[in-house]
Backbone as CSV, one residue per row, in Angstrom:
resi,resn,N_x,N_y,N_z,CA_x,CA_y,CA_z,C_x,C_y,C_z
1,MET,113.749,86.025,59.952,114.578,86.909,59.149,113.813,88.189,58.774
2,LEU,112.580,88.004,58.308,111.756,89.150,57.921,111.466,90.039,59.122
3,LYS,111.203,89.401,60.278,110.912,90.172,61.481,112.112,91.017,61.893
4,GLN,113.309,90.442,61.812,114.518,91.176,62.173,114.759,92.338,61.215
5,LEU,114.449,92.114,59.947,114.592,93.187,58.954,113.641,94.336,59.260
6,MET,112.409,93.997,59.631,111.426,95.023,59.967,111.845,95.807,61.213
7,VAL,112.399,95.101,62.197,112.872,95.769,63.412,114.010,96.724,63.071
8,GLY,114.938,96.265,62.219,116.046,97.116,61.800,115.564,98.356,61.076
9,CYS,114.558,98.186,60.219,113.995,99.333,59.485,113.310,100.305,60.437
10,ALA,112.607,99.766,61.448,111.909,100.614,62.414,112.897,101.450,63.221
11,LEU,114.000,100.831,63.662,115.007,101.562,64.429,115.703,102.602,63.562
12,SER,115.930,102.268,62.295,116.538,103.245,61.373,115.615,104.435,61.163
13,LEU,114.310,104.160,61.091,113.337,105.253,60.946,113.358,106.153,62.174
14,LEU,113.439,105.554,63.370,113.489,106.350,64.600,114.728,107.245,64.613
15,LYS,115.853,106.716,64.174,117.083,107.517,64.139,116.957,108.662,63.137
16,LEU,116.290,108.411,62.026,116.061,109.466,61.036,115.141,110.542,61.594
17,LEU,114.068,110.121,62.236,113.123,111.082,62.805,113.773,111.942,63.886
18,ALA,114.785,111.404,64.552,115.430,112.130,65.645,116.085,113.422,65.191
19,VAL,116.456,113.515,63.924,117.126,114.725,63.430,116.119,115.737,62.870
20,LEU,114.862,115.346,62.773,113.823,116.237,62.263,113.239,117.071,63.396
21,PRO,112.579,118.187,63.077,111.969,119.009,64.130,110.964,118.209,64.945
22,TYR,110.958,118.445,66.260,110.060,117.708,67.142,108.608,117.856,66.724
23,GLY,108.211,119.069,66.331,106.821,119.295,65.942,106.390,118.384,64.812
24,PHE,107.286,118.145,63.848,106.980,117.239,62.730,106.821,115.812,63.238
25,VAL,107.758,115.380,64.100,107.714,114.012,64.630,106.431,113.784,65.416
26,ALA,106.079,114.744,66.278,104.879,114.609,67.110,103.620,114.553,66.255
27,ARG,103.545,115.400,65.243,102.370,115.398,64.357,102.288,114.112,63.545
28,PHE,103.434,113.606,63.115,103.461,112.340,62.383,102.919,111.206,63.260
29,GLY,103.361,111.156,64.519,102.859,110.135,65.435,101.385,110.281,65.712
30,ASP,100.927,111.511,65.822,99.516,111.784,66.071,98.647,111.291,64.911
31,ILE,99.067,111.596,63.695,98.316,111.167,62.510,98.320,109.643,62.395
32,LEU,99.474,109.027,62.657,99.562,107.565,62.593,98.624,106.930,63.619
33,GLY,98.578,107.501,64.825,97.672,106.989,65.854,96.222,107.124,65.444
34,TYR,95.875,108.253,64.826,94.499,108.461,64.353,94.125,107.409,63.309
35,LEU,95.031,107.145,62.377,94.744,106.178,61.316,94.604,104.762,61.875
36,LEU,95.493,104.392,62.799,95.443,103.040,63.366,94.200,102.835,64.227
37,TYR,93.707,103.906,64.838,92.502,103.778,65.667,91.284,103.447,64.817
38,GLN,91.314,103.787,63.547,90.173,103.512,62.672,90.031,102.023,62.376
39,LEU,91.100,101.266,62.603,91.080,99.830,62.337,90.694,99.058,63.590
40,PRO,89.775,98.110,63.488,89.441,97.282,64.666,90.690,96.533,65.137
41,SER,90.942,96.560,66.435,92.135,95.899,66.959,91.906,95.493,68.406
42,LYS,92.723,94.551,68.863,92.656,94.101,70.248,93.001,95.237,71.201
43,ARG,94.017,96.024,70.865,94.436,97.120,71.739,93.349,98.177,71.867
44,ARG,92.678,98.468,70.794,91.591,99.450,70.855,90.489,98.956,71.784
45,CYS,90.209,97.672,71.720,89.193,97.075,72.585,89.622,97.134,74.055
46,ILE,90.911,96.891,74.315,91.416,96.944,75.688,91.284,98.352,76.265
47,VAL,91.623,99.359,75.472,91.480,100.755,75.915,90.033,101.037,76.307
48,TYR,89.123,100.668,75.448,87.701,100.940,75.668,87.196,100.186,76.908
49,THR,87.636,98.933,77.062,87.221,98.126,78.218,87.717,98.741,79.522
50,ASN,88.988,99.147,79.556,89.549,99.764,80.765,88.788,101.032,81.146
51,LEU,88.473,101.857,80.176,87.759,103.103,80.462,86.366,102.822,81.027
52,LYS,85.676,101.833,80.467,84.330,101.514,80.958,84.375,100.963,82.379
53,LEU,85.421,100.203,82.703,85.544,99.648,84.044,85.861,100.731,85.077
54,CYS,86.714,101.670,84.703,87.183,102.684,85.653,86.267,103.900,85.746
55,PHE,85.521,104.171,84.693,84.660,105.358,84.685,83.236,104.986,84.242
56,PRO,82.535,104.181,85.048,81.199,103.713,84.646,80.173,104.836,84.513
57,HIS,80.476,106.010,85.062,79.538,107.128,85.021,79.665,107.960,83.747
58,TRP,80.663,107.683,82.926,80.852,108.470,81.699,79.775,108.144,80.669
59,SER,79.580,109.062,79.759,78.675,108.828,78.630,79.405,108.054,77.546
60,GLU,78.637,107.455,76.652,79.240,106.728,75.534,80.100,107.650,74.681
61,ALA,79.648,108.880,74.503,80.399,109.843,73.695,81.773,110.117,74.312
62,ARG,81.820,110.194,75.647,83.107,110.467,76.284,84.036,109.260,76.194
63,TYR,83.493,108.049,76.340,84.329,106.861,76.148,85.009,106.915,74.784
64,GLN,84.226,107.176,73.773,84.750,107.190,72.411,85.796,108.276,72.225
65,ALA,85.521,109.462,72.774,86.434,110.582,72.593,87.770,110.345,73.306
66,VAL,87.715,109.882,74.563,88.941,109.657,75.331,89.722,108.470,74.759
67,ALA,89.018,107.422,74.350,89.696,106.263,73.763,90.445,106.660,72.496
68,ALA,89.797,107.423,71.640,90.436,107.858,70.396,91.636,108.754,70.684
69,HIS,91.462,109.687,71.620,92.546,110.603,71.980,93.718,109.840,72.581
70,HIS,93.399,108.874,73.445,94.476,108.102,74.069,95.229,107.272,73.043
71,PHE,94.517,106.655,72.128,95.178,105.808,71.134,96.172,106.630,70.315
72,ARG,95.796,107.854,69.972,96.702,108.752,69.255,97.926,109.057,70.115
73,HIS,97.693,109.312,71.401,98.803,109.584,72.321,99.737,108.375,72.424
74,ALA,99.154,107.186,72.529,99.957,105.978,72.723,100.863,105.718,71.519
75,ILE,100.299,105.760,70.317,101.104,105.538,69.115,102.148,106.634,68.968
76,ARG,101.738,107.852,69.235,102.679,108.977,69.161,103.843,108.781,70.134
77,SER,103.572,108.227,71.325,104.644,108.031,72.304,105.711,107.076,71.792
78,TYR,105.294,106.067,70.992,106.269,105.145,70.419,107.102,105.846,69.344
79,VAL,106.456,106.662,68.532,107.174,107.409,67.492,108.170,108.380,68.134
80,GLU,107.783,108.977,69.246,108.642,109.962,69.902,109.801,109.325,70.665
81,ARG,109.877,107.995,70.679,111.093,107.364,71.194,112.289,107.842,70.361
82,SER,112.047,108.235,69.128,113.114,108.736,68.267,113.828,109.911,68.919
83,VAL,113.062,110.878,69.380,113.623,112.061,70.028,114.223,111.701,71.384
84,GLN,113.519,110.853,72.119,113.929,110.538,73.483,115.199,109.686,73.527
85,TRP,115.360,108.778,72.564,116.516,107.885,72.572,117.691,108.392,71.751
86,PHE,117.420,109.095,70.642,118.473,109.346,69.660,118.801,110.817,69.402
87,SER,118.013,111.757,69.892,118.313,113.162,69.619,119.474,113.630,70.493
88,SER,120.010,114.802,70.178,121.091,115.359,70.991,120.550,115.766,72.361
89,ALA,121.437,115.808,73.346,121.034,116.224,74.692,120.486,117.648,74.673
90,LYS,121.105,118.506,73.869,120.674,119.907,73.789,119.245,120.009,73.261
91,LYS,118.939,119.251,72.224,117.598,119.275,71.649,116.579,118.728,72.641
92,PHE,116.924,117.622,73.288,115.990,117.005,74.224,115.725,117.922,75.413
93,GLU,116.779,118.549,75.940,116.634,119.420,77.103,115.667,120.567,76.821
94,LYS,115.703,121.106,75.609,114.832,122.227,75.247,113.358,121.836,75.201
95,LEU,113.085,120.544,75.084,111.705,120.078,74.963,111.035,119.815,76.301
96,VAL,111.815,119.852,77.396,111.292,119.447,78.700,111.212,120.625,79.659
97,GLU,110.017,120.826,80.182,109.797,121.817,81.242,109.767,121.064,82.569
98,ILE,110.591,121.489,83.527,110.691,120.772,84.794,110.061,121.577,85.915
99,LYS,109.118,120.940,86.630,108.501,121.529,87.821,108.728,120.552,88.967
100,SER,109.667,120.897,89.838,110.037,119.972,90.910,109.841,120.620,92.271
101,GLU,109.272,119.851,93.196,109.084,120.307,94.566,110.252,119.920,95.462
102,ILE,111.280,119.302,94.883,112.510,119.020,95.627,113.691,119.532,94.808
103,ASP,114.823,119.698,95.458,116.046,120.127,94.777,116.720,118.899,94.174
104,LEU,116.560,118.738,92.866,117.100,117.554,92.196,118.621,117.554,92.164
105,SER,119.227,118.721,92.319,120.684,118.804,92.269,121.333,118.663,93.646
106,ASP,120.538,118.415,94.674,121.047,118.304,96.041,122.011,117.120,96.153
107,PRO,123.298,117.387,96.435,124.249,116.266,96.540,124.003,115.403,97.782
108,ASN,123.243,115.942,98.726,122.960,115.209,99.962,121.557,114.602,99.972
109,LEU,121.042,114.319,98.795,119.726,113.693,98.694,119.727,112.386,99.476
110,PRO,118.783,112.212,100.397,118.751,110.951,101.162,118.384,109.784,100.249
111,PRO,118.488,108.541,100.738,118.053,107.400,99.920,116.662,107.660,99.354
112,THR,116.547,107.575,98.026,115.319,108.040,97.371,114.843,107.071,96.299
113,ILE,113.575,106.679,96.401,112.895,105.956,95.326,112.092,106.980,94.534
114,LEU,112.411,107.107,93.260,111.688,108.002,92.359,110.610,107.172,91.677
115,LEU,109.376,107.427,92.057,108.263,106.567,91.656,107.541,107.142,90.440
116,GLY,107.684,106.463,89.309,107.005,106.887,88.084,105.701,106.148,87.878
117,PHE,104.889,106.667,86.956,103.603,106.050,86.622,103.466,106.011,85.101
118,HIS,102.707,105.032,84.614,102.665,104.784,83.179,101.682,105.697,82.439
119,PHE,102.031,106.968,82.426,101.404,107.893,81.494,102.211,107.842,80.200
120,VAL,101.654,108.380,79.121,102.346,108.293,77.831,103.681,109.026,77.839
121,GLY,103.862,109.942,78.780,105.116,110.687,78.856,106.125,110.088,79.808
122,ILE,105.933,108.842,80.241,106.840,108.268,81.242,108.262,108.153,80.720
123,GLU,108.434,107.829,79.442,109.782,107.672,78.893,110.522,109.009,78.928
124,ALA,109.861,110.051,78.429,110.477,111.376,78.440,110.703,111.848,79.865
125,GLY,109.748,111.569,80.744,109.878,111.987,82.140,111.049,111.332,82.833
126,ALA,111.199,110.023,82.647,112.282,109.297,83.317,113.648,109.726,82.789
127,ILE,113.770,109.889,81.476,115.052,110.283,80.899,115.421,111.704,81.324
128,SER,114.436,112.604,81.320,114.724,113.988,81.715,115.002,114.090,83.217
129,LEU,114.373,113.244,84.020,114.653,113.228,85.453,116.091,112.789,85.701
130,ASN,116.508,111.746,85.013,117.889,111.287,85.127,118.863,112.389,84.713
131,TYR,118.527,113.129,83.661,119.364,114.226,83.182,119.427,115.346,84.218
132,ALA,118.287,115.665,84.827,118.216,116.757,85.800,118.971,116.435,87.083
133,LEU,119.066,115.163,87.432,119.765,114.774,88.659,121.273,115.039,88.577
134,LYS,121.810,115.042,87.354,123.248,115.282,87.144,124.108,114.290,87.934
135,ARG,123.614,113.087,88.053,124.341,112.050,88.778,123.828,110.699,88.310
136,SER,124.548,109.655,88.624,124.099,108.319,88.259,122.809,107.978,89.000
137,CYS,121.926,107.276,88.307,120.618,106.937,88.866,120.243,105.539,88.389
138,GLY,119.728,104.727,89.287,119.247,103.414,88.895,117.891,103.531,88.221
139,ALA,117.616,102.661,87.253,116.338,102.694,86.542,115.884,101.266,86.254
140,LEU,114.755,100.910,86.813,114.197,99.570,86.620,113.567,99.461,85.240
141,TYR,113.780,98.326,84.563,113.154,98.141,83.251,112.743,96.691,83.062
142,GLN,111.766,96.513,82.167,111.279,95.187,81.811,111.942,94.777,80.495
143,PRO,112.801,93.743,80.492,113.457,93.329,79.248,112.447,93.006,78.152
144,MET,112.798,93.365,76.915,111.919,93.118,75.776,112.313,91.821,75.083
145,SER,111.351,91.196,74.425,111.601,89.897,73.807,112.537,90.002,72.604
146,ASN,112.479,91.116,71.872,113.363,91.299,70.725,114.671,91.934,71.188
147,LEU,115.782,91.242,70.960,117.068,91.684,71.495,117.522,93.014,70.894
148,LYS,117.233,93.243,69.616,117.626,94.503,68.981,116.913,95.686,69.615
149,ILE,115.617,95.551,69.802,114.847,96.625,70.428,115.281,96.793,71.881
150,ASP,115.530,95.672,72.552,115.942,95.735,73.957,117.253,96.498,74.106
151,ARG,118.212,96.230,73.232,119.500,96.927,73.301,119.328,98.423,73.036
152,ALA,118.489,98.752,72.037,118.266,100.162,71.703,117.570,100.891,72.849
153,ALA,116.592,100.226,73.454,115.857,100.842,74.562,116.771,101.074,75.762
154,LYS,117.571,100.071,76.117,118.472,100.217,77.258,119.489,101.325,77.019
155,LYS,120.040,101.394,75.821,121.027,102.427,75.508,120.397,103.815,75.533
156,GLY,119.175,103.934,74.963,118.494,105.222,74.949,118.116,105.693,76.333
157,ARG,117.638,104.788,77.161,117.211,105.153,78.509,118.400,105.433,79.426
158,ALA,119.541,104.843,79.109,120.730,105.016,79.950,121.634,106.136,79.461
159,ARG,121.178,106.939,78.495,122.060,107.893,77.810,122.612,108.968,78.738
160,PHE,121.964,109.242,79.876,122.458,110.251,80.809,122.952,109.600,82.105
161,ASN,123.674,108.492,81.928,124.347,107.814,83.039,123.388,107.068,83.957
162,ALA,122.294,106.574,83.419,121.407,105.716,84.206,121.985,104.303,84.245
163,GLN,121.785,103.637,85.357,122.182,102.233,85.490,120.916,101.391,85.374
164,MET,120.778,100.666,84.272,119.569,99.916,84.019,119.543,98.636,84.841
165,ILE,118.391,98.394,85.483,118.219,97.239,86.369,117.091,96.373,85.823
166,SER,117.398,95.150,85.446,116.375,94.242,84.952,115.413,93.871,86.078
167,ARG,114.122,93.841,85.767,113.121,93.512,86.781,113.352,92.127,87.388
168,SER,113.953,91.227,86.631,114.130,89.856,87.099,115.114,89.743,88.263
169,ASP,116.056,90.675,88.384,117.026,90.601,89.492,117.131,91.948,90.192
170,SER,115.971,92.558,90.427,115.960,93.955,90.834,116.138,94.203,92.327
171,ALA,115.513,93.429,93.193,115.417,93.783,94.611,116.782,93.989,95.256
172,ARG,117.667,93.022,95.115,118.977,93.127,95.765,119.769,94.311,95.212
173,THR,119.715,94.497,93.886,120.444,95.605,93.257,119.894,96.956,93.705
174,ILE,118.565,97.066,93.752,117.942,98.326,94.184,118.331,98.663,95.610
175,LEU,118.273,97.685,96.498,118.625,97.925,97.898,120.087,98.344,98.035
176,ARG,120.953,97.706,97.266,122.373,98.085,97.320,122.560,99.526,96.876
177,MET,121.909,99.907,95.781,122.032,101.282,95.272,121.499,102.292,96.278
178,LEU,120.347,101.998,96.844,119.749,102.924,97.801,120.642,103.097,99.029
179,HIS,121.234,102.006,99.507,122.124,102.085,100.658,123.398,102.863,100.319
180,GLU,123.792,102.841,99.045,124.969,103.590,98.612,124.651,105.057,98.318
181,GLY,123.361,105.437,98.391,122.972,106.816,98.130,122.610,107.109,96.687
182,THR,122.474,106.065,95.870,122.080,106.252,94.471,120.564,106.229,94.354
183,PRO,119.941,107.313,93.838,118.485,107.273,93.661,118.092,106.215,92.632
184,VAL,116.911,105.663,92.798,116.433,104.605,91.903,115.036,104.944,91.412
185,MET,114.856,104.870,90.079,113.544,105.078,89.466,112.873,103.727,89.227
186,LEU,111.601,103.647,89.589,110.834,102.445,89.287,109.359,102.798,89.183
187,ALA,108.582,101.864,88.683,107.131,102.031,88.566,106.469,100.735,88.996
188,SER,105.311,100.843,89.636,104.630,99.642,90.151,103.141,99.651,89.846
189,ASP,102.737,100.328,88.778,101.299,100.462,88.517,100.806,99.576,87.376
190,MET,101.617,98.596,86.963,101.172,97.643,85.964,100.883,96.302,86.626
191,ASP,100.134,95.453,85.938,99.795,94.123,86.447,100.907,93.150,86.069
192,HIS,101.710,92.745,87.060,102.799,91.796,86.829,102.513,90.437,87.453
193,GLY,101.246,90.150,87.689,100.890,88.872,88.275,100.821,88.935,89.785
194,SER,100.458,87.836,90.397,100.147,87.817,91.827,101.370,87.813,92.736
195,ARG,102.539,87.478,92.222,103.738,87.425,93.068,104.092,88.828,93.572
196,ASN,104.317,88.952,94.862,104.664,90.230,95.501,103.609,91.299,95.246
197,SER,102.372,90.902,95.089,101.289,91.832,94.782,100.110,91.604,95.711
198,ALA,99.194,92.540,95.681,97.951,92.422,96.452,96.828,93.042,95.636
199,PHE,95.601,92.588,95.875,94.440,93.194,95.224,93.994,94.393,96.060
200,VAL,94.136,95.568,95.460,93.723,96.808,96.126,92.873,97.614,95.161
201,PRO,92.015,98.496,95.675,91.121,99.261,94.788,91.868,100.192,93.842
202,PHE,91.360,100.256,92.629,91.822,101.205,91.615,90.595,101.613,90.823
203,PHE,90.120,102.821,91.065,88.860,103.294,90.486,87.717,102.313,90.781
204,GLY,87.709,101.799,92.000,86.619,100.930,92.430,86.756,99.479,92.029
205,MET,87.769,99.169,91.223,88.024,97.792,90.806,89.145,97.208,91.656
206,GLN,89.110,95.888,91.887,90.200,95.216,92.570,91.322,94.969,91.561
207,ALA,92.425,95.692,91.742,93.531,95.617,90.791,94.741,94.955,91.438
208,CYS,95.298,93.965,90.770,96.489,93.285,91.247,97.670,94.262,91.120
209,THR,98.227,94.684,92.257,99.203,95.762,92.277,100.414,95.364,93.103
210,LEU,101.603,95.621,92.579,102.833,95.309,93.286,102.928,96.088,94.598
211,THR,103.352,95.403,95.648,103.591,96.056,96.940,105.070,96.416,97.103
212,THR,105.808,96.346,96.008,107.260,96.510,96.017,107.719,97.831,96.596
213,VAL,107.052,98.920,96.240,107.513,100.249,96.650,107.571,100.353,98.165
214,SER,106.510,99.954,98.841,106.461,100.021,100.296,107.551,99.160,100.926
215,ARG,107.706,97.946,100.431,108.664,97.024,101.045,110.110,97.475,100.828
216,LEU,110.428,97.974,99.628,111.782,98.459,99.360,112.088,99.711,100.179
217,ALA,111.121,100.607,100.242,111.320,101.832,101.016,111.560,101.512,102.493
218,LYS,110.833,100.532,102.989,110.984,100.126,104.387,112.366,99.526,104.619
219,ALA,112.792,98.644,103.735,114.066,97.951,103.917,115.255,98.905,103.803
220,ALA,115.126,99.916,102.926,116.240,100.842,102.688,116.103,102.145,103.457
221,GLN,115.008,102.288,104.215,114.717,103.550,104.911,114.796,104.721,103.920
222,ALA,114.127,104.537,102.793,114.181,105.511,101.700,112.905,106.338,101.643
223,GLN,113.039,107.576,101.194,111.874,108.388,100.912,111.351,108.035,99.524
224,VAL,110.041,108.236,99.322,109.414,107.955,98.032,108.962,109.277,97.424
225,VAL,109.511,109.576,96.244,109.230,110.830,95.544,108.522,110.500,94.228
226,PRO,107.210,110.777,94.104,106.507,110.492,92.849,106.891,111.492,91.758
227,PHE,106.860,111.017,90.523,107.050,111.927,89.386,106.163,111.473,88.229
228,ILE,105.819,112.442,87.384,104.960,112.161,86.234,105.500,112.898,85.011
229,GLY,105.541,112.195,83.889,105.875,112.805,82.608,104.592,113.123,81.860
230,GLU,104.398,114.385,81.559,103.172,114.840,80.880,103.517,115.345,79.482
231,VAL,102.682,114.999,78.515,102.836,115.535,77.163,102.100,116.870,77.083
232,LEU,102.807,117.914,76.696,102.205,119.242,76.625,101.338,119.390,75.379
233,PRO,100.308,120.236,75.435,99.452,120.438,74.257,100.184,121.206,73.154
234,ASN,99.600,121.148,71.972,100.093,121.910,70.820,101.526,121.547,70.433
235,TYR,101.900,120.301,70.684,103.200,119.774,70.256,104.362,120.599,70.802
236,LYS,104.256,120.992,72.069,105.267,121.844,72.693,106.327,121.058,73.461
237,GLY,106.173,119.745,73.570,107.151,118.957,74.306,106.567,118.290,75.532
238,TYR,107.305,118.310,76.633,106.924,117.549,77.815,107.070,118.397,79.086
239,ARG,106.361,117.969,80.116,106.535,118.547,81.445,106.850,117.420,82.428
240,LEU,107.962,117.567,83.130,108.307,116.629,84.198,107.839,117.239,85.506
241,LYS,106.924,116.549,86.187,106.424,117.008,87.480,106.970,116.086,88.571
242,VAL,107.762,116.666,89.481,108.328,115.914,90.597,107.671,116.431,91.875
243,PHE,107.023,115.551,92.598,106.273,115.923,93.788,107.158,115.829,95.033
244,ARG,106.703,116.397,96.123,107.427,116.275,97.385,107.327,114.831,97.893
245,PRO,108.263,114.409,98.720,108.212,113.031,99.243,106.923,112.788,100.025
246,TRP,106.406,111.583,99.921,105.216,111.225,100.694,105.550,111.201,102.181
247,GLU,104.704,111.823,102.970,104.901,111.830,104.415,104.353,110.538,105.034
248,ASN,105.002,110.112,106.095,104.576,108.901,106.826,104.456,107.694,105.896
249,TYR,105.418,107.604,104.982,105.449,106.491,104.030,106.894,105.997,103.957
250,PRO,107.096,104.685,104.103,106.095,103.637,104.240,105.587,103.510,105.675
251,SER,104.435,102.881,105.794,103.896,102.554,107.109,104.259,101.110,107.431
252,ASP,103.630,100.561,108.448,103.858,99.146,108.788,102.915,98.221,108.023
253,ASP,102.116,98.796,107.125,101.132,98.016,106.368,101.359,98.220,104.874
254,PRO,102.087,97.322,104.206,102.376,97.502,102.777,101.135,97.514,101.892
255,ILE,100.076,96.848,102.304,98.847,96.861,101.498,98.179,98.234,101.577
256,ALA,98.144,98.810,102.777,97.608,100.166,102.917,98.458,101.162,102.126
257,ASP,99.766,100.967,102.134,100.656,101.840,101.362,100.382,101.719,99.866
258,THR,100.113,100.511,99.427,99.838,100.281,98.007,98.513,100.915,97.612
259,ARG,97.530,100.836,98.486,96.251,101.527,98.235,96.475,103.034,98.147
260,ARG,97.331,103.547,99.017,97.638,104.983,98.976,98.288,105.367,97.644
261,MET,99.167,104.521,97.152,99.797,104.771,95.858,98.750,104.826,94.746
262,ASN,97.828,103.880,94.743,96.775,103.867,93.727,95.862,105.084,93.844
263,ALA,95.602,105.527,95.076,94.751,106.707,95.268,95.424,107.950,94.690
264,PHE,96.739,108.064,94.891,97.492,109.182,94.301,97.404,109.116,92.783
265,LEU,97.580,107.922,92.230,97.524,107.753,90.781,96.143,108.111,90.237
266,GLU,95.089,107.714,90.930,93.729,108.064,90.502,93.570,109.577,90.379
267,GLU,94.083,110.316,91.364,93.989,111.781,91.336,94.686,112.351,90.103
268,GLN,95.835,111.804,89.768,96.585,112.311,88.618,95.923,111.932,87.288
269,ILE,95.336,110.743,87.237,94.646,110.322,86.011,93.437,111.201,85.743
270,GLU,92.733,111.570,86.797,91.551,112.431,86.633,91.907,113.750,85.945
271,LEU,93.140,114.206,86.117,93.570,115.465,85.513,93.813,115.339,84.013
272,MET,94.176,114.146,83.549,94.450,113.931,82.116,94.236,112.450,81.772
273,PRO,92.983,112.007,81.786,92.699,110.576,81.572,93.165,110.059,80.218
274,GLU,93.245,110.915,79.223,93.656,110.477,77.885,95.141,110.103,77.833
275,GLN,95.927,110.483,78.860,97.365,110.233,78.806,97.815,109.016,79.603
276,TYR,96.898,108.334,80.300,97.316,107.136,81.018,97.348,105.946,80.063
277,TYR,98.192,104.949,80.345,98.390,103.834,79.424,97.268,102.805,79.520
278,TRP,96.141,103.132,78.954,94.994,102.218,78.956,95.156,101.071,77.971
279,VAL,96.206,101.089,77.165,96.404,100.006,76.191,96.851,98.711,76.870
280,HIS,97.226,98.787,78.141,97.624,97.587,78.874,96.425,96.980,79.604
281,LYS,96.464,95.670,79.797,95.407,94.987,80.547,95.641,95.199,82.048
282,ARG,95.127,96.294,82.569,95.370,96.631,83.975,94.733,95.613,84.919
283,PHE,93.680,94.950,84.475,92.968,94.002,85.348,93.088,92.571,84.808
284,LYS,94.265,92.264,84.271,94.495,90.935,83.684,94.435,89.844,84.744
285,THR,95.141,90.039,85.869,95.114,89.072,86.966,93.873,89.333,87.806
286,ARG,93.068,88.302,88.005,91.785,88.471,88.674,91.766,87.736,90.020
287,PRO,90.965,88.212,90.952,90.795,87.473,92.208,90.271,86.066,91.920
288,PRO,90.540,85.105,92.795,90.073,83.732,92.566,88.578,83.673,92.255
289,GLY,88.254,82.994,91.154,86.865,82.817,90.764,86.270,83.960,89.961
290,ALA,86.978,85.082,89.842,86.449,86.228,89.097,86.644,86.011,87.601
291,PRO,85.714,86.469,86.763,85.802,86.233,85.317,86.853,87.107,84.640
292,ASP,87.297,86.678,83.484,88.198,87.455,82.644,87.438,88.685,82.121
293,LEU,88.020,89.860,82.302,87.354,91.088,81.868,87.661,91.458,80.423
294,TYR,88.604,90.742,79.812,89.027,91.090,78.454,88.681,90.005,77.431
295,ASP,87.787,89.092,77.807,87.455,88.002,76.885,86.787,88.510,75.611
296,VAL,86.171,89.674,75.673,85.517,90.236,74.485,86.544,90.751,73.481
297,CYS,87.790,90.916,73.929,88.838,91.427,73.053,89.626,90.293,72.392
């Protein structure tokens, strides 16, 4: 009962924040992230562990600086769900700068997988991409354990005519949409366990990574178009970056394709390491016999 009350209060707060100026909301999230980082926590430890694994050449000072900056970004991204889910379309549109290497309004867009990555701006990026397409778009999502939050998230993400696809029954639905000419947004850079995955390098570490993108693209003869949602400095909003379709993708080797996906992601992370979602256990699933990397947390 208490948990449901707290969830209701949190959603009410997000709706209230949605009517306030974006700059205030962003600064509020930033300050909250700074304060929470001062407290010892499992998530803070996970961020620090991921950075040390992926960037062993960094100095201790840089680990601390990027971890602190990222934690502020991560908490702020949750607070900014208020704007992304509940603000008016006009207000949200003004906050997003779009840089696309393809014509998003093309009515003859071939079967297309829009491949997102888990930077802190992924929510804003995906919603603004759906808005820019001016057409129905499929969007893969991971159902949340709390039904109230799950309903709010699905409604907010679907606000511009997105068709939400649960990860549990995704493959058949995605293929049907792609064959019908409906673009589909998905992401495959989180650790979802060994099923339909392979261990491929990610910053020199063996990371359990879904091979889904290659296999779906092959089955649907779809092009793969990467996109990234970036948080702009000085509380100016977001930038949606849509790249040109990958050439010669997919190949006949889904593992090689998955390595290529991770290599692209590495390049983008190097440009703004503080904005990638290091709060997740990227190396949770380990090769047989390999030790747990997060036991210290």
